[in-house]
NUSENU-321735 format. One record per residue (C-alpha): residue number from 1; x negated, y negated, z negated. Coordinates in Angstrom, 2 decimals. Example, Ala and Ser with C-alpha at 12.3 -4.5 7.8 and 13.67 -1.06 7.14 Angstrom:
NUSENU-321735
+-----+---------+---------+---------+
| pos |       x |       y |       z |
+-----+---------+---------+---------+
|   1 |  -12.30 |    4.50 |   -7.80 |
|   2 |  -13.67 |    1.06 |   -7.14 |
+-----+---------+---------+---------+
//
This chain:
NUSENU-321735
+-----+---------+---------+---------+
| pos |       x |       y |       z |
+-----+---------+---------+---------+
|   1 |    6.60 |    3.19 |   20.52 |
|   2 |    3.99 |    2.44 |   23.15 |
|   3 |    1.39 |    5.08 |   23.90 |
|   4 |   -1.46 |    2.90 |   25.04 |
|   5 |   -5.17 |    3.65 |   24.78 |
|   6 |   -5.28 |    1.36 |   21.76 |
|   7 |   -2.44 |    3.06 |   19.86 |
|   8 |   -3.69 |    6.57 |   20.67 |
|   9 |   -7.45 |    6.09 |   20.13 |
|  10 |   -8.55 |    2.51 |   19.50 |
|  11 |   -6.46 |    1.76 |   16.44 |
|  12 |   -7.98 |    4.64 |   14.46 |
|  13 |  -11.51 |    3.64 |   15.48 |
|  14 |  -10.86 |    0.06 |   14.35 |
|  15 |   -9.36 |    1.36 |   11.07 |
|  16 |  -12.40 |    3.52 |   10.29 |
|  17 |  -15.02 |    0.92 |   11.23 |
|  18 |  -13.32 |   -2.03 |    9.48 |
|  19 |  -12.36 |   -0.10 |    6.33 |
|  20 |  -15.88 |    1.30 |    6.00 |
|  21 |  -17.43 |   -2.16 |    6.40 |
|  22 |  -14.92 |   -3.66 |    3.93 |
|  23 |  -15.58 |   -0.94 |    1.34 |
|  24 |  -19.33 |   -1.58 |    1.56 |
|  25 |  -19.02 |   -5.38 |    1.51 |
|  26 |  -16.44 |   -5.40 |   -1.28 |
|  27 |  -18.16 |   -2.76 |   -3.43 |
|  28 |  -19.37 |   -5.39 |   -5.96 |
|  29 |  -15.77 |   -6.63 |   -6.29 |
|  30 |  -14.53 |   -3.03 |   -6.62 |
|  31 |  -17.03 |   -2.54 |   -9.45 |
|  32 |  -16.04 |   -5.74 |  -11.27 |
|  33 |  -12.33 |   -4.95 |  -10.95 |
|  34 |  -12.83 |   -1.34 |  -12.08 |
|  35 |  -14.76 |   -2.47 |  -15.18 |
|  36 |  -12.15 |   -5.15 |  -15.92 |
|  37 |   -9.28 |   -2.67 |  -15.58 |
|  38 |  -11.16 |   -0.32 |  -17.90 |
|  39 |  -11.71 |   -3.07 |  -20.51 |
|  40 |   -8.21 |   -4.58 |  -20.28 |
|  41 |   -6.12 |   -1.43 |  -19.73 |
|  42 |   -8.38 |    1.54 |  -20.44 |
|  43 |   -8.33 |    4.71 |  -18.41 |
|  44 |   -7.31 |    5.75 |  -15.84 |
|  45 |   -8.61 |    2.90 |  -13.68 |
|  46 |   -6.57 |    3.90 |  -10.64 |
|  47 |   -2.84 |    4.35 |  -10.17 |
|  48 |   -1.89 |    7.14 |   -7.79 |
|  49 |    1.55 |    7.67 |   -6.32 |
|  50 |    2.98 |    9.91 |   -3.64 |
|  51 |    4.18 |    8.01 |   -0.58 |
|  52 |    5.45 |    9.09 |    2.84 |
|  53 |    3.12 |    8.37 |    5.73 |
|  54 |    3.13 |    9.06 |    9.44 |
|  55 |    5.67 |   11.76 |   10.35 |
|  56 |    6.85 |   11.60 |    6.71 |
|  57 |    3.73 |   13.46 |    5.57 |
|  58 |    3.25 |   12.79 |    1.86 |
|  59 |   -0.07 |   11.35 |    0.69 |
|  60 |   -1.45 |    9.90 |   -2.53 |
|  61 |   -1.60 |    6.11 |   -2.41 |
|  62 |   -4.34 |    4.70 |   -4.66 |
|  63 |   -4.37 |    1.26 |   -6.30 |
|  64 |   -6.02 |   -0.39 |   -9.27 |
|  65 |   -3.81 |    0.15 |  -12.30 |
|  66 |   -1.90 |   -2.96 |  -13.39 |
|  67 |    0.32 |   -1.61 |  -16.18 |
|  68 |   -0.15 |   -0.11 |  -19.61 |
|  69 |    0.11 |    3.66 |  -19.44 |
|  70 |    2.22 |    4.03 |  -22.59 |
|  71 |    5.89 |    4.06 |  -21.70 |
|  72 |    7.30 |    4.55 |  -25.19 |
|  73 |    7.28 |    1.73 |  -27.72 |
|  74 |    7.26 |    2.11 |  -31.52 |
|  75 |   11.06 |    2.34 |  -31.67 |
|  76 |   11.01 |    5.36 |  -29.37 |
|  77 |   12.64 |    3.54 |  -26.44 |
|  78 |   11.18 |    3.64 |  -22.97 |
|  79 |    9.57 |    0.36 |  -21.91 |
|  80 |   10.58 |   -1.14 |  -18.57 |
|  81 |    7.93 |   -2.01 |  -15.99 |
|  82 |    8.09 |   -5.71 |  -16.89 |
|  83 |    7.15 |   -4.88 |  -20.50 |
|  84 |    4.29 |   -2.65 |  -19.35 |
|  85 |    2.85 |   -5.22 |  -16.92 |
|  86 |    0.01 |   -7.22 |  -18.45 |
|  87 |   -1.04 |  -10.77 |  -17.55 |
|  88 |   -4.14 |   -9.34 |  -15.93 |
|  89 |   -2.01 |   -6.81 |  -14.05 |
|  90 |    0.34 |   -9.55 |  -12.91 |
|  91 |   -2.66 |  -11.51 |  -11.59 |
|  92 |   -4.00 |   -8.40 |   -9.83 |
|  93 |   -0.66 |   -7.95 |   -8.08 |
|  94 |   -0.21 |  -11.64 |   -7.24 |
|  95 |   -3.63 |  -11.69 |   -5.55 |
|  96 |   -3.06 |   -8.22 |   -4.00 |
|  97 |   -6.45 |   -7.14 |   -5.36 |
|  98 |   -4.74 |   -4.08 |   -6.84 |
|  99 |   -4.34 |   -2.86 |   -3.25 |
| 100 |   -8.06 |   -2.84 |   -2.34 |
| 101 |   -8.51 |    0.89 |   -3.14 |
| 102 |   -6.05 |    1.58 |   -0.33 |
| 103 |   -9.04 |    1.03 |    1.96 |
| 104 |   -9.95 |    4.63 |    0.98 |
| 105 |   -6.52 |    5.73 |    2.21 |
| 106 |   -7.27 |    3.96 |    5.51 |
| 107 |  -10.69 |    5.60 |    5.78 |
| 108 |   -9.18 |    9.04 |    5.05 |
| 109 |   -6.52 |    8.54 |    7.74 |
| 110 |   -3.47 |    8.41 |    5.45 |
| 111 |   -2.96 |    4.74 |    6.26 |
| 112 |   -3.91 |    2.12 |    8.81 |
| 113 |   -5.07 |   -1.46 |    8.27 |
| 114 |   -1.86 |   -2.71 |    9.89 |
| 115 |    1.52 |   -1.00 |    9.81 |
| 116 |    4.71 |   -0.82 |    7.77 |
| 117 |    3.99 |   -0.79 |    4.02 |
| 118 |    4.51 |    2.70 |    2.56 |
| 119 |    7.60 |    2.85 |    0.38 |
| 120 |    8.56 |    5.38 |   -2.28 |
| 121 |    9.34 |    8.99 |   -1.41 |
| 122 |   12.81 |    8.54 |   -2.95 |
| 123 |   13.80 |    6.25 |   -0.07 |
| 124 |   13.26 |    8.87 |    2.65 |
| 125 |   16.91 |    9.88 |    2.90 |
| 126 |   18.21 |    6.32 |    2.82 |
| 127 |   16.81 |    4.90 |    6.07 |
| 128 |   18.96 |    4.22 |    9.09 |
| 129 |   17.63 |    5.87 |   12.28 |
| 130 |   16.02 |    2.56 |   13.32 |
| 131 |   14.42 |    2.05 |    9.89 |
| 132 |   13.16 |    5.66 |    9.83 |
| 133 |   11.09 |    4.89 |   12.92 |
| 134 |    8.57 |    3.33 |   10.52 |
| 135 |    7.27 |    6.88 |   10.06 |
| 136 |    6.22 |    7.14 |   13.72 |
| 137 |    3.06 |    5.20 |   12.80 |
| 138 |    0.63 |    5.26 |    9.89 |
| 139 |    1.69 |    2.97 |    7.05 |
| 140 |   -0.47 |   -0.10 |    6.67 |
| 141 |   -2.46 |   -2.02 |    4.13 |
| 142 |   -0.66 |   -5.03 |    5.55 |
| 143 |    2.02 |   -5.39 |    8.16 |
| 144 |    4.09 |   -7.73 |   10.25 |
| 145 |    6.60 |   -8.18 |    7.41 |
| 146 |    3.83 |   -9.22 |    4.97 |
| 147 |    2.39 |  -11.88 |    7.27 |
| 148 |    5.88 |  -13.07 |    8.25 |
| 149 |    7.23 |  -13.86 |    4.82 |
| 150 |    6.37 |  -11.02 |    2.42 |
| 151 |    8.60 |  -11.31 |   -0.65 |
| 152 |   10.73 |  -14.13 |    0.76 |
| 153 |   12.25 |  -11.70 |    3.30 |
| 154 |   15.32 |   -9.59 |    2.69 |
| 155 |   14.95 |   -5.79 |    2.90 |
| 156 |   16.77 |   -5.90 |    6.25 |
| 157 |   14.37 |   -8.59 |    7.47 |
| 158 |   11.35 |   -6.53 |    6.42 |
| 159 |   12.71 |   -3.45 |    8.18 |
| 160 |   13.35 |   -5.49 |   11.32 |
| 161 |    9.74 |   -6.74 |   11.39 |
| 162 |    8.49 |   -3.20 |   10.79 |
| 163 |   10.64 |   -1.81 |   13.60 |
| 164 |    9.33 |   -4.56 |   15.88 |
| 165 |    5.77 |   -3.55 |   14.99 |
| 166 |    6.49 |    0.11 |   15.79 |
| 167 |    7.92 |   -0.95 |   19.17 |
| 168 |    5.19 |   -3.44 |   20.09 |
| 169 |    2.01 |   -2.21 |   18.38 |
| 170 |   -1.03 |   -3.73 |   20.03 |
| 171 |   -4.49 |   -5.03 |   19.16 |
+-----+---------+---------+---------+
//
């Protein structure tokens, strides 16, 4: 990983300024989405999940909720995620609007605007040494893998893009 002025100081300044501006500009959209989530899915409005960040420090990722909270159906069986996902929730995810509250994570310093997407805590012990390098930087709202193919990439392809970003991070 390069230790340039940008990676040491500038990146965080850009993250704070841009996330703050985006939160202010998008506040009407935040409000509309929050009310819609409340009407369609009820409370809570936000989904919170522990994720590993820079140096594997655990933080709470925040998103708009896209699934029903009940996980047990009438027959007493646990519902899978596909059964809990609503049409509205599917639309939220397809448009990535569910991820807008992550701007708060950027503002707080848990995340960056650009970086490897934060994966689940359960994956921490499964990374190769090269893949684990993703934790040398803050996870991002978006990253090189997302703009280079997103869901059309294999896991190996995503990790390769993320490792490239860690190696070559620049403005």
